[in-house]
C-alpha positions in Angstrom: -7.4 -7.1 -18.8 -9.6 -4.4 -18.1 -10.5 -2.7 -14.8 -12.7 -4.2 -12.7 -16.0 -1.9 -12.6 -17.8 -2.2 -8.8 -21.6 -2.2 -8.2 -23.3 0.6 -8.0 -25.7 -0.5 -5.4 -22.8 -1.3 -3.6 -21.4 1.7 -3.1 -24.2 3.0 -2.3 -25.0 0.7 0.9 -21.7 -0.6 2.3 -18.2 2.1 3.7 -14.6 0.0 4.0 -13.4 1.1 7.1 -10.0 2.3 8.4 -8.7 -0.7 8.8 -10.6 -2.4 6.4 -14.4 -4.1 8.3 -16.8 -3.1 6.2 -19.8 -1.6 7.4 -24.1 -1.7 5.8 -27.0 -0.3 7.4 -29.6 -2.2 10.2 -32.6 -3.0 7.4 -36.4 -2.0 8.4 -35.5 2.1 9.7 -37.7 2.8 7.4 -41.8 2.6 6.4 -44.2 1.1 9.7 -41.5 2.9 12.7 -45.0 3.1 15.0 -45.3 -0.7 15.9 -41.2 -0.9 16.6 -40.8 0.2 20.2 -37.5 3.0 20.7 -34.9 0.8 21.7 -35.9 -1.2 19.0 -35.4 2.4 15.7 -32.0 3.4 18.7 -31.5 0.1 17.1 -31.6 0.4 14.0 -29.8 4.0 13.9 -26.0 2.2 13.8 -24.2 0.8 11.7 -23.3 -2.6 11.6 -20.4 -4.2 10.6 -20.4 -7.7 7.5 -20.5 -10.5 8.6 -16.9 -12.4 8.2 -18.8 -15.4 5.2 -20.2 -12.1 3.1 -17.3 -10.7 2.7 -15.6 -12.0 0.0 -18.5 -11.0 -2.0 -18.7 -7.5 -1.1 -15.3 -6.5 -1.8 -15.7 -9.1 -4.9 -19.0 -6.3 -5.8 -17.1 -3.1 -5.2 -14.2 -4.0 -6.5 -11.6 -2.8 -3.0 
């Protein structure tokens, strides 16, 4: 059976940490930033961990 191909768009959006968690960046930090408060924009810069219910689906896309 051939190897699984990883999804190219998922490779660009997610990273696996050393402990095996999957990191993602928050949506909403690319445009229309003038109406957003500075505190909200700072929060959007930070990476977050993917919710546990989504992890199996993203692992399949990343072929990890």
